[in-house]
Structure formats: structure tokens, C-alpha cells
C-alpha positions as CSV (number, residue, x, y, z in Angstrom):
1,M,87.5,207.4,91.0
2,T,87.9,203.9,92.3
3,Q,87.1,200.6,90.6
4,S,83.8,200.6,92.3
5,A,81.7,202.0,89.6
6,S,82.2,199.7,86.7
7,A,80.4,200.5,83.5
8,L,80.0,197.3,81.6
9,V,80.3,198.5,78.0
10,Q,78.1,196.5,75.8
11,S,78.4,198.6,72.7
12,P,81.6,198.8,70.5
13,N,80.5,202.2,69.4
14,F,82.1,204.0,72.4
15,D,85.4,205.7,71.7
16,L,87.2,204.8,74.9
17,E,90.1,207.1,74.1
18,E,87.8,210.1,73.6
19,L,85.9,209.2,76.8
20,N,89.0,208.9,78.8
21,Q,90.2,212.3,77.6
22,R,86.7,213.8,78.2
23,F,86.4,212.5,81.8
24,D,90.1,212.7,82.8
25,T,89.4,215.5,85.2
26,A,85.7,215.3,85.4
27,D,83.7,215.3,88.5
28,P,82.5,211.8,89.5
29,R,78.9,212.9,89.3
30,D,79.4,213.9,85.6
31,I,81.0,210.5,84.9
32,L,78.2,208.6,86.6
33,A,75.5,210.7,85.0
34,W,77.0,209.9,81.6
35,C,77.0,206.2,82.4
36,V,73.4,206.2,83.7
37,E,72.3,208.0,80.5
38,N,74.4,206.1,78.0
39,I,74.5,202.6,79.6
40,P,71.0,202.0,80.9
41,I,71.5,198.3,80.8
42,G,74.7,196.7,82.0
43,L,75.8,199.3,84.5
44,V,76.9,197.6,87.8
45,Q,78.6,198.9,90.9
46,T,80.9,196.6,92.8
47,S,81.3,197.6,96.4
48,A,83.3,196.7,99.4
49,F,81.3,199.3,101.3
50,N,84.3,201.5,102.0
51,V,84.1,205.3,101.9
52,D,84.8,205.6,98.1
53,D,82.2,203.0,97.3
54,L,79.5,204.6,99.5
55,V,80.1,208.0,97.8
56,I,79.4,206.4,94.5
57,T,76.4,204.6,95.9
58,D,75.1,208.0,97.3
59,I,75.5,209.7,93.9
60,L,73.8,206.9,92.1
61,Y,70.9,206.2,94.4
62,R,70.3,209.6,96.1
63,E,71.2,212.1,93.4
64,L,70.9,210.4,90.0
65,K,68.1,208.0,90.8
66,P,68.4,206.0,87.5
67,V,65.1,204.7,86.1
68,I,66.7,201.2,85.8
69,S,68.2,200.3,89.2
70,V,72.0,199.8,89.2
71,P,72.8,196.5,90.9
72,V,75.4,196.7,93.6
73,V,77.5,193.6,93.8
74,F,79.0,192.8,97.2
75,L,81.5,189.9,97.4
76,D,81.1,188.3,100.8
77,T,84.5,186.6,101.5
78,L,83.1,185.3,104.8
79,H,86.0,187.2,106.4
80,H,84.6,190.7,106.7
81,F,84.4,192.5,110.0
82,L,81.0,192.4,111.7
83,E,80.9,196.2,111.3
84,T,81.3,195.9,107.5
85,L,78.3,193.5,107.3
86,E,76.3,195.9,109.5
87,L,77.1,198.8,107.2
88,V,76.1,196.7,104.2
89,A,72.7,196.0,105.8
90,K,72.3,199.7,106.8
91,A,73.2,200.9,103.2
92,K,70.7,198.5,101.7
93,E,68.0,199.9,104.0
94,I,68.9,203.6,103.5
95,Y,69.2,203.5,99.7
96,N,66.9,200.6,99.0
97,L,69.8,199.0,97.1
98,D,69.4,196.4,94.4
99,L,72.1,194.5,96.4
100,R,73.5,191.3,95.0
101,T,75.7,189.4,97.4
102,Y,78.0,186.7,96.1
103,R,80.2,184.2,97.9
104,I,81.7,180.8,97.4
105,P,79.0,178.4,96.3
106,D,77.7,176.0,99.0
107,I,79.7,177.7,101.8
108,D,78.1,180.2,104.1
109,T,80.2,180.4,107.2
110,R,83.9,180.8,108.1
111,A,83.8,177.4,109.8
112,A,82.6,175.8,106.5
113,F,85.3,177.6,104.6
114,A,88.0,176.4,107.0
115,A,86.7,172.9,106.9
116,R,86.9,172.8,103.1
117,Y,90.1,174.9,102.5
118,G,91.9,174.8,105.8
119,D,92.6,177.5,108.4
120,A,94.1,180.8,107.2
121,L,94.1,180.0,103.5
122,W,95.1,183.6,102.9
123,D,98.4,182.9,104.6
124,K,99.0,179.6,102.8
125,D,97.9,180.5,99.3
126,I,96.7,184.1,98.8
127,Q,96.1,183.6,95.1
128,Q,93.7,180.7,95.7
129,F,92.0,182.6,98.5
130,H,91.4,185.6,96.2
131,H,90.3,183.3,93.4
132,L,87.8,181.6,95.6
133,T,86.5,184.6,97.5
134,K,86.7,187.4,95.0
135,I,87.5,186.4,91.4
136,E,85.1,183.5,90.9
137,P,82.2,185.2,92.7
138,L,82.7,188.4,90.7
139,Q,82.8,186.5,87.4
140,R,79.7,184.6,88.3
141,S,77.9,187.9,89.3
142,L,78.7,189.5,86.0
143,A,77.5,186.4,84.1
144,E,74.3,186.2,86.2
145,L,73.6,189.9,85.6
146,N,73.9,189.2,81.9
147,T,76.8,191.6,81.5
148,V,79.4,191.2,78.8
149,S,82.7,189.5,79.8
150,K,84.8,192.5,78.6
151,F,84.3,195.5,80.9
152,Y,86.0,198.9,81.6
153,W,86.5,200.5,84.9
154,V,85.2,204.0,85.1
């Protein structure tokens, strides 16, 4: 399973070693069903809207249909292909996603990004590019969704 379905574990009562053993060869549906049942608050899916992520989205939204909607966090780096953005919009429509899009604060276009950070920042300083476009927006999303700072990838 990819890092797309992240269960934000808010309870210290989970035996992670036991859970890892139990789900080591489990079907993703079983893992996600357990998460929906046992983590009704704080379950978040991060998604780049690739094939793996959409399989998880389909299982969550079409098959499991949790009572409490699982937010789907999309990190808009402002450098996605147009087709990716079209797929995001289509998935939101098809699944009626609780989509939460995060990007660099106060910047909403590639031109604004280049004006502030220079052209092709990913070539000049990949770590800063990732921090600005992925790490900070993800941290902010988890904070705004009232999740805990310590989380485990399922």
C-alpha cells in the first residue's frame, strides 16, 4: 500500500507492532475498513491523484462510505500537468470528495512562484522546492485538520 492512506493515530492504545503483523499481507480493503472503523476522527488521505491513490479513494468513497467523510489532501505544487488538475476536478465530482487543496500561502500561479523564488527552483535547490511546495503545505494541512503531529503510514 502506498503512503496515500495515512491513518493519523490519535490514541496511544494501538499496538503498532501487532497491527503491522496483522495487516502485513492483508488486502487494502481490510486495512482501510479497519481504519474507518477504529479511527473515525483523524483519518486523512493524502493524494497526488496517481493510480495507487485513486484505488484508495475508490475503496474509501465508493465501497466503504464512511459515516464521517475522510478528507483528501492534495498538495498543489503549481507545477502539475494540466491533465493532473483535470483528474483532480473529475475525481472530486465523481466521488463528491471532501477535497482539501493546499499550496504555498499567497502564491497561486507558476509566474508568482517564479517571481518570488526564481525560475526552476527544483534545479537550483530541490530541498527548498520540496519544503515550500510539499512539506510546509502538508504540515499546515494536518494542523488545520486538527490531526496529531505524530502519524503512521498505513
